[in-house]
N, C-alpha and C positions, 0 to 999 in steps of 0.2 A: 581337103584339109579337115574339115567333118573326122574323117579315121583318123588322124593322127589328133586331134585336139582330146577324142575320144580315149584316145590312148596313156592322156598322158600323165596321168594322175596312177594307174599303174605301171607306168615304168617308174614312176619317181618313188611308189613304194617299195618294188623290185630294187630298185639301188640302193635304198633308203637301210632294208634290209642288208644289201650286199656289205654299206660300207659297216655296218653296226659289229659283223660278227664275223668278218676278214682281218682278224689282224689275230684270229685263232686259224685262221687257216693259213699253214706254215710255208704249201706248195703258190701262193698267189705270188709271183713275182713282180716285177718295176712293170713290165711288157704292160702286164694286164691291168694292175695301177693303170698306165696309161692311156691305153685302150677308151676302158670308162671314165677317165676326164674328159679324152677326145670326144666323144661321145654326148658329156653333160655343154662342154663346147660348143658342140654340133645343135645340140637342146634348145640352149639359151640364144644363141645368135639367129637360131630361125626365127624367134620373135624379134629380139633387140632391133633384128636387119630388117624389116620389115617398111614395104610402101607402103605411104597414107591409103590406098589404094586397096594394101595386102591387107593393111591394118584392118578395112572397113570389111574386108571379104571375114577375117579371124574374125570378124567378135558376129558378123552374119550367122557365121555354121558356128560360132557356141552357142548362142542364142537356140539356134534351134537342134542343137542336142543337148540345151539345156544348161548352158554352163556359158556364168557372165566375165565376157574376154574385154578389158576395160586397159589403155596405152594412158598411163597419167603422164600428167607433165613432168616429172621427177625425172622423167625414163625407162622405168619401171613399168613393166607388166604385170595384173592382178588376172590369176584363174580363177571363178569360184566355179564350184558343184556343190548343194548342197549344202554342207558342214563342211570343207573342204576349201581351205583356201590357198592356191599357191601365188609368190610374189619375185616378178623375175629380174633382179635391179640393173642397172646399166655397167654395172662392173661385173658382174656374171654368176655373183651370189645366188643360190638361190632357197628361198625356206616357205615350206609346206607345214601349215596347222591345221587337223583334221581334227576334231573334238576336244583340241589341249593336247591331240601329240603333234612335237615340232621336229621340225626337220630344218638340216640345215646346212647347205653343200659353198662352200665358197670358203679366202682365205680369216676371213674378218669374224674376231673373235662375237660368239652370239650373247645377246645380253638375254638375259630376263633373272629373275626373284634366284633361282638356285645357283646359275652360275654365278650370281655375283659376291656370290660364298664365298669365292674361291679370287686369286689376282688374274689380268689376264694374262700370259706364257706371255716369250719372247720372242715364241717359233709360230708360225704359222697354222692356224687351222686346214682342218681338208675338209670335215666334214662333223656332225654332230644330232644328235636325236631325242628325244626323251620329251617326257611333262611336263609338274610341276612335283611329282615325288622324286624322279628320277631321269637325272640324265648324263648320256657321255659324249667323249668329246675324241675325237680321233687327230693325229696330226703324224706325219712320215716328213723322218730323215728328220728325226731329234737325232743324238746323239746325247749319249750316257750322262755326260759333263750338262749339258740343259736338262736334264731330268732332276738331276743332284741338286741341280741348283733350284729349283722351280721347286720341286719339297721345303725348300727352304723357309721360301714365299708365300708356302701354306701354310709350314709350322706359324708362320708369324702371326696369321690368322686366327690360329689359337686352337685349330687344325694338330692336339698331342696328345690326346686321350687315347689308352692305348694305341701307340705306338702303334707299330712290326715293320721291319725293313728289314725286306730280304735280297740279294746283290747271288745269283748262280752262273760262274765263269766256267763250270767241265765245257762245256762245249762253245760257248756262246755265250754272249752278255744278255744277261734277264735280271730286269729289275720289280719286285713291285712296293711298295705303300701305301699302308693304311691307317686310318689314324679315324675319330668321331672329332668335335668339339664340344663345348661346354653346353647346348642347346641338342647332345647326341647327333646331331647332322655327322654323315661319314663321304671319308673321299675316299678313294682309289685310285691309286697311280700305278701304269703297266707300261713296262716299257720290253721289246725284243727284240731278236736279233737280225730282225729288216729295220732298225730303226722308224719304228710304229709305235705310238704311247698314247696308252689312251685315259683317259681321265673319269672318271664314275662321282657324280655327287650324289648322293640321295639322302632322302627323310628317313628319323628313323621309323 
């Protein structure tokens, strides 16, 4: 148990990097995505499915390793090691905050100061990561029509300055949209042939 807890944050860091950069890896197929999803599901279940006795063992092992492990009344689990706080929610979503660098895994749209600048999309979120100045949101199985509809909602929010919109259909659909709002905040939306959409919101 102790070794598992110590590896928790290393695993989350690797997973976060994989999901941030995977839209740029064209060889990542649905099977590999499902394998990682299965891993994350096993990871959450390993904490959420513990008996009371196992919870006490996890708390003790965490304490010995310098990590605070708390099983909360709402069913969530909080893991804290130095300035890194990971919360495993009952619905299976995971959030991690390490010195202001946040990671979100799960279907719910992450709410923070930056993401509130843009509308909540109709499609489910897979992964998100960022900080107070730059935040990336990734979703899978999103059609081009859904992305184009979302872009129209983005424009209503005021992202119309220096707007560029490109669609390439030479081999497979690839769509890209970029724009600024009146405060200089920038939105970038990319949709590729694997039906993966990446949304990046950033401050000037």
